[in-house]
N, CA, C and O atoms as CSV, one atom per row, in Angstrom:
chain,resi,resn,atom,element,x,y,z
A,1,LEU,N,N,-36.227,0.095,-7.300
A,1,LEU,CA,C,-36.283,-0.953,-6.280
A,1,LEU,C,C,-37.723,-1.329,-5.992
A,1,LEU,O,O,-38.649,-0.540,-6.183
A,2,HIS,N,N,-37.880,-2.533,-5.538
A,2,HIS,CA,C,-39.217,-3.020,-5.225
A,2,HIS,C,C,-39.603,-2.591,-3.819
A,2,HIS,O,O,-38.858,-2.807,-2.864
A,3,VAL,N,N,-40.775,-1.980,-3.703
A,3,VAL,CA,C,-41.235,-1.475,-2.419
A,3,VAL,C,C,-42.007,-2.552,-1.672
A,3,VAL,O,O,-42.072,-2.523,-0.444
A,4,ARG,N,N,-42.581,-3.484,-2.382
A,4,ARG,CA,C,-43.538,-4.400,-1.776
A,4,ARG,C,C,-42.918,-5.401,-0.811
A,4,ARG,O,O,-43.441,-5.583,0.288
A,5,SER,N,N,-41.851,-6.039,-1.173
A,5,SER,CA,C,-41.338,-7.071,-0.263
A,5,SER,C,C,-39.813,-7.075,-0.262
A,5,SER,O,O,-39.150,-6.734,-1.241
A,6,ARG,N,N,-39.310,-7.473,0.870
A,6,ARG,CA,C,-37.854,-7.557,1.025
A,6,ARG,C,C,-37.278,-8.624,0.094
A,6,ARG,O,O,-36.194,-8.440,-0.459
A,7,ARG,N,N,-37.980,-9.713,-0.080
A,7,ARG,CA,C,-37.523,-10.798,-0.934
A,7,ARG,C,C,-37.350,-10.314,-2.378
A,7,ARG,O,O,-36.375,-10.669,-3.039
A,8,GLN,N,N,-38.292,-9.507,-2.862
A,8,GLN,CA,C,-38.175,-8.986,-4.211
A,8,GLN,C,C,-36.952,-8.085,-4.350
A,8,GLN,O,O,-36.253,-8.130,-5.363
A,9,ARG,N,N,-36.693,-7.261,-3.324
A,9,ARG,CA,C,-35.511,-6.394,-3.371
A,9,ARG,C,C,-34.245,-7.220,-3.388
A,9,ARG,O,O,-33.318,-6.921,-4.141
A,10,GLN,N,N,-34.191,-8.279,-2.548
A,10,GLN,CA,C,-33.001,-9.130,-2.510
A,10,GLN,C,C,-32.787,-9.830,-3.854
A,10,GLN,O,O,-31.654,-9.932,-4.324
A,11,MET,N,N,-33.854,-10.305,-4.466
A,11,MET,CA,C,-33.736,-10.962,-5.760
A,11,MET,C,C,-33.250,-9.978,-6.815
A,11,MET,O,O,-32.427,-10.328,-7.661
A,12,CYS,N,N,-33.754,-8.755,-6.766
A,12,CYS,CA,C,-33.347,-7.738,-7.739
A,12,CYS,C,C,-31.866,-7.425,-7.589
A,12,CYS,O,O,-31.150,-7.330,-8.586
A,13,ILE,N,N,-31.396,-7.262,-6.344
A,13,ILE,CA,C,-29.974,-6.971,-6.098
A,13,ILE,C,C,-29.119,-8.150,-6.540
A,13,ILE,O,O,-28.094,-7.962,-7.196
A,14,ARG,N,N,-29.532,-9.372,-6.185
A,14,ARG,CA,C,-28.752,-10.551,-6.547
A,14,ARG,C,C,-28.681,-10.721,-8.056
A,14,ARG,O,O,-27.626,-11.067,-8.588
A,15,ASP,N,N,-29.790,-10.482,-8.755
A,15,ASP,CA,C,-29.823,-10.663,-10.193
A,15,ASP,C,C,-29.038,-9.587,-10.933
A,15,ASP,O,O,-28.673,-9.782,-12.093
A,16,SER,N,N,-28.771,-8.456,-10.286
A,16,SER,CA,C,-28.048,-7.384,-10.962
A,16,SER,C,C,-26.532,-7.524,-10.829
A,16,SER,O,O,-25.791,-6.713,-11.385
A,17,ARG,N,N,-26.070,-8.515,-10.120
A,17,ARG,CA,C,-24.623,-8.734,-9.979
A,17,ARG,C,C,-24.059,-9.314,-11.266
A,17,ARG,O,O,-24.653,-10.219,-11.850
A,18,PRO,N,N,-22.911,-8.798,-11.716
A,18,PRO,CA,C,-22.312,-9.375,-12.935
A,18,PRO,C,C,-21.761,-10.773,-12.653
A,18,PRO,O,O,-21.194,-11.026,-11.590
A,19,THR,N,N,-21.933,-11.665,-13.609
A,19,THR,CA,C,-21.441,-13.034,-13.458
A,19,THR,C,C,-20.458,-13.420,-14.560
A,19,THR,O,O,-19.879,-14.506,-14.529
A,20,VAL,N,N,-20.271,-12.529,-15.531
A,20,VAL,CA,C,-19.367,-12.804,-16.658
A,20,VAL,C,C,-18.440,-11.608,-16.828
A,20,VAL,O,O,-18.863,-10.455,-16.734
A,21,LEU,N,N,-17.168,-11.904,-17.081
A,21,LEU,CA,C,-16.213,-10.823,-17.322
A,21,LEU,C,C,-16.470,-10.180,-18.679
A,21,LEU,O,O,-16.696,-10.887,-19.661
A,22,PRO,N,N,-16.439,-8.856,-18.751
A,22,PRO,CA,C,-16.578,-8.205,-20.056
A,22,PRO,C,C,-15.285,-8.337,-20.861
A,22,PRO,O,O,-14.260,-8.783,-20.345
A,23,ASP,N,N,-15.352,-7.951,-22.104
A,23,ASP,CA,C,-14.168,-7.964,-22.957
A,23,ASP,C,C,-13.216,-6.867,-22.483
A,23,ASP,O,O,-13.575,-5.691,-22.552
A,24,PRO,N,N,-12.014,-7.207,-22.002
A,24,PRO,CA,C,-11.103,-6.182,-21.480
A,24,PRO,C,C,-10.584,-5.233,-22.555
A,24,PRO,O,O,-10.101,-4.147,-22.232
A,25,ASN,N,N,-10.674,-5.623,-23.834
A,25,ASN,CA,C,-10.194,-4.763,-24.913
A,25,ASN,C,C,-11.249,-3.778,-25.404
A,25,ASN,O,O,-10.979,-2.941,-26.266
A,26,ASP,N,N,-12.450,-3.886,-24.850
A,26,ASP,CA,C,-13.495,-2.911,-25.151
A,26,ASP,C,C,-13.127,-1.595,-24.456
A,26,ASP,O,O,-12.828,-1.609,-23.262
A,27,PRO,N,N,-13.139,-0.478,-25.156
A,27,PRO,CA,C,-12.737,0.800,-24.540
A,27,PRO,C,C,-13.597,1.204,-23.343
A,27,PRO,O,O,-13.148,1.979,-22.499
A,28,ASN,N,N,-14.819,0.693,-23.259
A,28,ASN,CA,C,-15.704,1.032,-22.138
A,28,ASN,C,C,-15.627,0.035,-20.989
A,28,ASN,O,O,-16.368,0.166,-20.015
A,29,SER,N,N,-14.753,-0.949,-21.081
A,29,SER,CA,C,-14.663,-1.946,-20.007
A,29,SER,C,C,-14.010,-1.325,-18.773
A,29,SER,O,O,-13.107,-0.497,-18.897
A,30,PRO,N,N,-14.468,-1.727,-17.575
A,30,PRO,CA,C,-13.917,-1.139,-16.343
A,30,PRO,C,C,-12.512,-1.660,-16.055
A,30,PRO,O,O,-12.143,-2.754,-16.481
A,31,ASP,N,N,-11.736,-0.859,-15.325
A,31,ASP,CA,C,-10.385,-1.281,-14.930
A,31,ASP,C,C,-10.429,-2.329,-13.828
A,31,ASP,O,O,-9.567,-3.205,-13.761
A,32,VAL,N,N,-11.438,-2.237,-12.964
A,32,VAL,CA,C,-11.614,-3.190,-11.868
A,32,VAL,C,C,-13.078,-3.613,-11.878
A,32,VAL,O,O,-13.971,-2.773,-11.996
A,33,ILE,N,N,-13.324,-4.919,-11.754
A,33,ILE,CA,C,-14.696,-5.421,-11.745
A,33,ILE,C,C,-14.800,-6.592,-10.774
A,33,ILE,O,O,-13.885,-7.407,-10.659
A,34,THR,N,N,-15.927,-6.659,-10.085
A,34,THR,CA,C,-16.184,-7.766,-9.168
A,34,THR,C,C,-17.243,-8.656,-9.806
A,34,THR,O,O,-18.338,-8.205,-10.145
A,35,ILE,N,N,-16.897,-9.917,-9.961
A,35,ILE,CA,C,-17.775,-10.923,-10.559
A,35,ILE,C,C,-18.173,-11.904,-9.459
A,35,ILE,O,O,-17.368,-12.271,-8.603
A,36,TRP,N,N,-19.423,-12.311,-9.510
A,36,TRP,CA,C,-19.915,-13.292,-8.532
A,36,TRP,C,C,-19.817,-14.677,-9.153
A,36,TRP,O,O,-20.470,-14.969,-10.155
A,37,GLU,N,N,-18.987,-15.533,-8.543
A,37,GLU,CA,C,-18.823,-16.910,-8.991
A,37,GLU,C,C,-19.253,-17.826,-7.855
A,37,GLU,O,O,-18.606,-17.862,-6.808
A,38,ASN,N,N,-20.326,-18.557,-8.050
A,38,ASN,CA,C,-20.878,-19.445,-7.021
A,38,ASN,C,C,-21.177,-18.677,-5.738
A,38,ASN,O,O,-20.852,-19.134,-4.642
A,39,ASP,N,N,-21.797,-17.514,-5.881
A,39,ASP,CA,C,-22.162,-16.631,-4.762
A,39,ASP,C,C,-20.967,-16.127,-3.966
A,39,ASP,O,O,-21.104,-15.742,-2.805
A,40,VAL,N,N,-19.800,-16.130,-4.590
A,40,VAL,CA,C,-18.585,-15.602,-3.952
A,40,VAL,C,C,-18.058,-14.463,-4.831
A,40,VAL,O,O,-17.832,-14.653,-6.026
A,41,PRO,N,N,-17.863,-13.278,-4.234
A,41,PRO,CA,C,-17.344,-12.170,-5.052
A,41,PRO,C,C,-15.855,-12.334,-5.329
A,41,PRO,O,O,-15.077,-12.633,-4.422
A,42,ARG,N,N,-15.466,-12.139,-6.572
A,42,ARG,CA,C,-14.052,-12.191,-6.962
A,42,ARG,C,C,-13.760,-10.943,-7.769
A,42,ARG,O,O,-14.456,-10.635,-8.737
A,43,THR,N,N,-12.723,-10.226,-7.360
A,43,THR,CA,C,-12.379,-8.967,-8.008
A,43,THR,C,C,-11.263,-9.191,-9.022
A,43,THR,O,O,-10.248,-9.823,-8.729
A,44,TYR,N,N,-11.474,-8.662,-10.208
A,44,TYR,CA,C,-10.506,-8.771,-11.294
A,44,TYR,C,C,-10.012,-7.374,-11.665
A,44,TYR,O,O,-10.748,-6.393,-11.565
A,45,ARG,N,N,-8.752,-7.304,-12.096
A,45,ARG,CA,C,-8.142,-6.048,-12.496
A,45,ARG,C,C,-7.650,-6.182,-13.933
A,45,ARG,O,O,-7.099,-7.213,-14.319
A,46,LYS,N,N,-7.856,-5.130,-14.715
A,46,LYS,CA,C,-7.439,-5.136,-16.118
A,46,LYS,C,C,-5.967,-4.745,-16.189
A,46,LYS,O,O,-5.570,-3.695,-15.684
A,47,VAL,N,N,-5.160,-5.599,-16.821
A,47,VAL,CA,C,-3.724,-5.336,-16.980
A,47,VAL,C,C,-3.320,-5.624,-18.431
A,47,VAL,O,O,-3.983,-6.375,-19.147
A,48,TRP,N,N,-2.234,-5.015,-18.827
A,48,TRP,CA,C,-1.701,-5.223,-20.182
A,48,TRP,C,C,-0.823,-6.466,-20.186
A,48,TRP,O,O,0.086,-6.591,-19.365
A,49,ASP,N,N,-1.091,-7.383,-21.107
A,49,ASP,CA,C,-0.279,-8.590,-21.261
A,49,ASP,C,C,0.666,-8.371,-22.442
A,49,ASP,O,O,0.219,-8.388,-23.589
A,50,PRO,N,N,1.978,-8.162,-22.186
A,50,PRO,CA,C,2.905,-7.874,-23.287
A,50,PRO,C,C,3.097,-9.056,-24.242
A,50,PRO,O,O,3.411,-8.853,-25.415
A,51,GLU,N,N,2.913,-10.282,-23.754
A,51,GLU,CA,C,3.075,-11.436,-24.639
A,51,GLU,C,C,1.937,-11.521,-25.658
A,51,GLU,O,O,2.167,-11.771,-26.841
A,52,LYS,N,N,0.708,-11.310,-25.182
A,52,LYS,CA,C,-0.447,-11.351,-26.081
A,52,LYS,C,C,-0.696,-10.010,-26.760
A,52,LYS,O,O,-1.438,-9.922,-27.739
A,53,GLU,N,N,-0.060,-8.960,-26.222
A,53,GLU,CA,C,-0.242,-7.593,-26.700
A,53,GLU,C,C,-1.722,-7.201,-26.696
A,53,GLU,O,O,-2.254,-6.686,-27.679
A,54,GLU,N,N,-2.364,-7.463,-25.561
A,54,GLU,CA,C,-3.752,-7.072,-25.374
A,54,GLU,C,C,-4.056,-6.968,-23.877
A,54,GLU,O,O,-3.280,-7.420,-23.034
A,55,TRP,N,N,-5.188,-6.370,-23.575
A,55,TRP,CA,C,-5.623,-6.257,-22.192
A,55,TRP,C,C,-6.260,-7.572,-21.763
A,55,TRP,O,O,-6.965,-8.219,-22.537
A,56,VAL,N,N,-5.997,-7.961,-20.498
A,56,VAL,CA,C,-6.611,-9.162,-19.924
A,56,VAL,C,C,-7.043,-8.843,-18.499
A,56,VAL,O,O,-6.502,-7.943,-17.856
A,57,TYR,N,N,-8.025,-9.596,-18.018
A,57,TYR,CA,C,-8.433,-9.494,-16.616
A,57,TYR,C,C,-7.747,-10.594,-15.833
A,57,TYR,O,O,-7.758,-11.756,-16.241
A,58,ILE,N,N,-7.145,-10.229,-14.700
A,58,ILE,CA,C,-6.586,-11.230,-13.799
A,58,ILE,C,C,-7.120,-10.950,-12.404
A,58,ILE,O,O,-7.523,-9.828,-12.096
A,59,LEU,N,N,-7.121,-11.982,-11.563
A,59,LEU,CA,C,-7.594,-11.814,-10.189
A,59,LEU,C,C,-6.779,-10.742,-9.481
A,59,LEU,O,O,-5.570,-10.626,-9.679
A,60,ASP,N,N,-7.456,-9.971,-8.663
A,60,ASP,CA,C,-6.798,-8.857,-7.980
A,60,ASP,C,C,-5.627,-9.337,-7.127
A,60,ASP,O,O,-4.587,-8.680,-7.083
A,61,GLU,N,N,-5.782,-10.480,-6.447
A,61,GLU,CA,C,-4.676,-10.955,-5.606
A,61,GLU,C,C,-3.502,-11.478,-6.420
A,61,GLU,O,O,-2.411,-11.650,-5.877
A,62,ASP,N,N,-3.702,-11.737,-7.714
A,62,ASP,CA,C,-2.611,-12.188,-8.587
A,62,ASP,C,C,-1.952,-11.040,-9.345
A,62,ASP,O,O,-1.042,-11.268,-10.141
A,63,THR,N,N,-2.402,-9.808,-9.107
A,63,THR,CA,C,-1.846,-8.662,-9.816
A,63,THR,C,C,-0.400,-8.448,-9.397
A,63,THR,O,O,-0.134,-8.277,-8.207
A,64,PRO,N,N,0.543,-8.452,-10.335
A,64,PRO,CA,C,1.944,-8.233,-9.967
A,64,PRO,C,C,2.183,-6.796,-9.528
A,64,PRO,O,O,1.612,-5.860,-10.088
A,65,LEU,N,N,3.024,-6.634,-8.532
A,65,LEU,CA,C,3.393,-5.305,-8.064
A,65,LEU,C,C,4.617,-4.831,-8.836
A,65,LEU,O,O,5.514,-5.621,-9.127
A,66,ALA,N,N,4.655,-3.571,-9.162
A,66,ALA,CA,C,5.742,-3.023,-9.981
A,66,ALA,C,C,7.003,-2.825,-9.164
A,66,ALA,O,O,6.941,-2.398,-8.011
A,67,ASN,N,N,8.150,-3.133,-9.757
A,67,ASN,CA,C,9.486,-2.846,-9.208
A,67,ASN,C,C,9.699,-3.416,-7.813
A,67,ASN,O,O,10.271,-2.743,-6.955
A,68,MET,N,N,9.257,-4.627,-7.574
A,68,MET,CA,C,9.469,-5.221,-6.249
A,68,MET,C,C,10.910,-5.711,-6.087
A,68,MET,O,O,11.353,-5.917,-4.957
A,69,ASP,N,N,11.651,-5.904,-7.177
A,69,ASP,CA,C,13.022,-6.395,-7.083
A,69,ASP,C,C,14.006,-5.279,-6.744
A,69,ASP,O,O,15.038,-5.535,-6.124
A,70,ALA,N,N,13.708,-4.073,-7.133
A,70,ALA,CA,C,14.627,-2.957,-6.918
A,70,ALA,C,C,14.367,-2.337,-5.543
A,70,ALA,O,O,13.496,-1.479,-5.396
A,71,THR,N,N,15.125,-2.775,-4.546
A,71,THR,CA,C,14.977,-2.241,-3.205
A,71,THR,C,C,15.975,-1.105,-3.016
A,71,THR,O,O,17.175,-1.300,-3.212
A,72,PRO,N,N,15.501,0.073,-2.641
A,72,PRO,CA,C,16.431,1.193,-2.479
A,72,PRO,C,C,17.296,1.008,-1.243
A,72,PRO,O,O,16.861,0.379,-0.278
A,73,PRO,N,N,18.525,1.549,-1.253
A,73,PRO,CA,C,19.369,1.471,-0.060
A,73,PRO,C,C,18.759,2.299,1.063
A,73,PRO,O,O,18.171,3.354,0.825
A,74,THR,N,N,18.907,1.808,2.289
A,74,THR,CA,C,18.264,2.484,3.419
A,74,THR,C,C,19.226,3.280,4.283
A,74,THR,O,O,18.777,3.966,5.201
A,75,GLY,N,N,20.503,3.221,4.038
A,75,GLY,CA,C,21.437,3.968,4.875
A,75,GLY,C,C,22.829,3.990,4.275
A,75,GLY,O,O,23.118,3.262,3.325
A,76,ASP,N,N,23.691,4.830,4.835
A,76,ASP,CA,C,25.066,4.938,4.377
A,76,ASP,C,C,25.975,4.617,5.555
A,76,ASP,O,O,26.214,5.489,6.390
A,77,PRO,N,N,26.486,3.405,5.648
A,77,PRO,CA,C,27.303,3.016,6.803
A,77,PRO,C,C,28.709,3.614,6.792
A,77,PRO,O,O,29.431,3.461,7.778
A,78,SER,N,N,29.121,4.278,5.733
A,78,SER,CA,C,30.497,4.772,5.650
A,78,SER,C,C,30.763,5.927,6.617
A,78,SER,O,O,31.917,6.150,6.983
A,79,LEU,N,N,29.746,6.662,7.040
A,79,LEU,CA,C,29.943,7.793,7.945
A,79,LEU,C,C,29.545,7.475,9.388
A,79,LEU,O,O,29.350,8.395,10.182
A,80,THR,N,N,29.422,6.208,9.740
A,80,THR,CA,C,29.011,5.824,11.079
A,80,THR,C,C,30.006,6.331,12.125
A,80,THR,O,O,29.593,6.812,13.180
A,81,GLY,N,N,31.288,6.235,11.853
A,81,GLY,CA,C,32.312,6.701,12.801
A,81,GLY,C,C,32.206,8.200,13.046
A,81,GLY,O,O,32.333,8.657,14.181
A,82,LEU,N,N,31.972,8.967,11.981
A,82,LEU,CA,C,31.838,10.410,12.128
A,82,LEU,C,C,30.644,10.761,13.002
A,82,LEU,O,O,30.751,11.601,13.896
A,83,TRP,N,N,29.497,10.115,12.745
A,83,TRP,CA,C,28.301,10.387,13.550
A,83,TRP,C,C,28.497,9.969,14.999
A,83,TRP,O,O,28.016,10.651,15.904
A,84,ALA,N,N,29.193,8.862,15.236
A,84,ALA,CA,C,29.475,8.433,16.609
A,84,ALA,C,C,30.370,9.452,17.309
A,84,ALA,O,O,30.149,9.752,18.482
A,85,LEU,N,N,31.374,9.989,16.619
A,85,LEU,CA,C,32.258,11.003,17.194
A,85,LEU,C,C,31.480,12.279,17.529
A,85,LEU,O,O,31.639,12.832,18.618
A,86,LEU,N,N,30.644,12.748,16.606
A,86,LEU,CA,C,29.835,13.943,16.860
A,86,LEU,C,C,28.870,13.727,18.025
A,86,LEU,O,O,28.665,14.629,18.836
A,87,ASN,N,N,28.284,12.547,18.108
A,87,ASN,CA,C,27.389,12.226,19.215
A,87,ASN,C,C,28.148,12.250,20.541
A,87,ASN,O,O,27.659,12.806,21.525
A,88,GLY,N,N,29.319,11.660,20.570
A,88,GLY,CA,C,30.138,11.660,21.793
A,88,GLY,C,C,30.538,13.065,22.203
A,88,GLY,O,O,30.488,13.396,23.387
A,89,LEU,N,N,30.938,13.909,21.238
A,89,LEU,CA,C,31.306,15.290,21.549
A,89,LEU,C,C,30.115,16.077,22.096
A,89,LEU,O,O,30.273,16.857,23.035
A,90,SER,N,N,28.899,15.877,21.506
A,90,SER,CA,C,27.747,16.605,22.025
A,90,SER,C,C,27.392,16.151,23.426
A,90,SER,O,O,27.029,16.975,24.266
A,91,LEU,N,N,27.488,14.851,23.699
A,91,LEU,CA,C,27.195,14.380,25.057
A,91,LEU,C,C,28.216,14.919,26.059
A,91,LEU,O,O,27.865,15.243,27.194
A,92,THR,N,N,29.482,15.014,25.636
A,92,THR,CA,C,30.514,15.596,26.505
A,92,THR,C,C,30.213,17.063,26.770
A,92,THR,O,O,30.379,17.533,27.895
A,93,GLY,N,N,29.776,17.789,25.757
A,93,GLY,CA,C,29.422,19.200,25.932
A,93,GLY,C,C,28.240,19.372,26.874
A,93,GLY,O,O,28.254,20.263,27.724
A,94,VAL,N,N,27.219,18.537,26.738
A,94,VAL,CA,C,26.056,18.615,27.639
A,94,VAL,C,C,26.486,18.313,29.060
A,94,VAL,O,O,26.053,18.992,29.991
A,95,ALA,N,N,27.337,17.301,29.249
A,95,ALA,CA,C,27.813,16.957,30.592
A,95,ALA,C,C,28.621,18.108,31.189
A,95,ALA,O,O,28.489,18.387,32.380
A,96,ALA,N,N,29.460,18.789,30.388
A,96,ALA,CA,C,30.262,19.910,30.888
A,96,ALA,C,C,29.362,21.070,31.306
A,96,ALA,O,O,29.606,21.696,32.337
A,97,VAL,N,N,28.330,21.364,30.526
A,97,VAL,CA,C,27.416,22.458,30.870
A,97,VAL,C,C,26.675,22.135,32.160
A,97,VAL,O,O,26.544,23.003,33.023
A,98,LEU,N,N,26.191,20.916,32.310
A,98,LEU,CA,C,25.470,20.534,33.531
A,98,LEU,C,C,26.393,20.573,34.749
A,98,LEU,O,O,25.984,20.999,35.829
A,99,THR,N,N,27.616,20.136,34.574
A,99,THR,CA,C,28.581,20.181,35.681
A,99,THR,C,C,28.877,21.625,36.071
A,99,THR,O,O,28.997,21.927,37.258
A,100,GLY,N,N,28.996,22.519,35.099
A,100,GLY,CA,C,29.234,23.941,35.370
A,100,GLY,C,C,28.077,24.561,36.136
A,100,GLY,O,O,28.312,25.357,37.045
A,101,PHE,N,N,26.844,24.228,35.802
A,101,PHE,CA,C,25.685,24.752,36.523
A,101,PHE,C,C,25.661,24.253,37.963
A,101,PHE,O,O,25.316,25.009,38.871
A,102,ARG,N,N,26.022,22.996,38.183
A,102,ARG,CA,C,26.009,22.439,39.533
A,102,ARG,C,C,27.099,23.117,40.408
A,102,ARG,O,O,26.868,23.425,41.578
A,103,ARG,N,N,28.272,23.336,39.813
A,103,ARG,CA,C,29.351,24.005,40.573
A,103,ARG,C,C,28.959,25.438,40.913
A,103,ARG,O,O,29.251,25.930,42.003
A,104,LYS,N,N,28.292,26.104,39.965
A,104,LYS,CA,C,27.891,27.494,40.199
A,104,LYS,C,C,26.881,27.576,41.341
A,104,LYS,O,O,26.931,28.496,42.157
A,105,LYS,N,N,25.955,26.597,41.394
A,105,LYS,CA,C,24.962,26.587,42.477
A,105,LYS,C,C,25.613,26.329,43.822
A,105,LYS,O,O,25.208,26.921,44.823
A,106,LYS,N,N,26.631,25.444,43.871
A,106,LYS,CA,C,27.307,25.143,45.130
A,106,LYS,C,C,28.110,26.355,45.617
A,106,LYS,O,O,28.203,26.595,46.820
A,107,ASP,N,N,28.687,27.113,44.687
A,107,ASP,CA,C,29.480,28.274,45.058
A,107,ASP,C,C,28.599,29.408,45.606
A,107,ASP,O,O,29.074,30.204,46.416
A,108,ASP,N,N,27.349,29.499,45.193
A,108,ASP,CA,C,26.469,30.576,45.650
A,108,ASP,C,C,25.982,30.271,46.998
A,108,ASP,O,O,25.223,31.052,47.572
């Protein structure tokens, strides 16, 4: 880094930013790279293109997410009646225990 002036350091940092995408099929190419286009950073991700049968860089926001169509089921509604019955029985049991404690206190 340049010690003498801030302007020199800024120029050095600005000039070291990549402005061209590398060859994605090069084994040493990065999986993710940020390129400066018109002083705006744009991040690209390396993905396999099955149609071209080669690696390509695409914008990070355009990267497809895997398995977005397959949504797993979130519940089993077939046992709702059973769970409602068990819930009602437990609430009845709690109410009976509380009523028994209150009667015992009144009797003492």
